[in-house]
Each structure stands twice: as structure tokens, then as C-alpha cells.
N, C-alpha and C positions, 0 to 999 in steps of 0.2 A: 351388907345384908342383901341376899338374893331371894326373891320370891318366885316360886314356881306354882303354876296352876295346873291341876291334874283332874282327869276324869277317869273313873275306874268302874268297870262292870265285872261283877262276880257272878258266875252262873249257877252256883250251889254253895250252901253253907260249908265253909272249909274247903271249897273246891277251887278250881282254877279261876284266874281273873285276867282281864286285859286292862292296861293302864297306859294313858297317854299323858304327856307332859308338855306344857306350852309356857312361854313367857308372857303371852297376852291372855288376860282373863276371859275375854270374850270368846276366844277360840275354844278354851276348855268348856265354857258354858254351852257353846254351840254343839260340841261333841256330846256332852251330857244330855242335852235335849234330844239329839239324834238317837242316842242309845235308849232313852226312855221311849221314844216312838217305836223303835225296833224290838226291844226286849221287855219293856215295862209291864206287860200284862202277865208275864211268866211268874208264877208264884215262888220260884226258887231264886230269882234274880234279885240282886241288890246293886244299885247304881249310885255312885257318890261323886260329888264335886268337892274337890279338896284344894286348899291353899297351904303351901309349905314354905316356911321361912326358917332359915337356920336349922334345918333338920326336924323342926316341929310341925306337925300337920294339924290343921284345923278343918274339920269336915263342915263345909258350908251347906250342903244339901244332901239328902239321902232319899232315894226313891225305891220303894218296893211295890208289889202288886197292890198294896193297901193305899198307896199314895205317897206324897212328898212330905218330908219333915225337914225343916230348916234347923241347923244346929251349929254349935260352936265347940263341939267336943275336941279336945286336944289329944292327939295320939302320937305314938312313936312312928317313925317311917315304916316300921315293920308290922304295924297293927292292921287288922283287916277292916 
């Protein structure tokens, strides 16, 4: 079982995104925090901190211009 830690910033609903993947959770958290600081006030941006194990993704945190939500939503690797 391999766990990956990801941070994703999506610039518009259904639009392009940038995603980074790390083995260390703290590195993904740092990038998530950095992206919140850079892009978090843009009303179109969605930033997520994700944990992936065996191809299943768990969204740990989601940031929008309205603020942060902690969550445990399970998604496929291809879900937004």
C-alpha cells in the first residue's frame, strides 16, 4: 500500500489545474498553504489537499474564496 499526498489548484470550474504529488504529507500541506496565499481570494479558484492510497483519493481540505472546508470525500483518481 502506497500513500501519495497531493495538492491541486484548479483555476476555473471545469478548467485547467496544476497538481503536485509528494511522499511526505507536510510537503503537500506546505504547497496547499502556499497556493491558498497566492490564489485563494480568486472567486474561480479551488485548491485541494488530497491523500491517495491504492488509487482512491480522499480530499482532506478544500479552499475556495469563501474559505476552507475539511472533508473526507472519496473520489476516483480522475474526479475533480
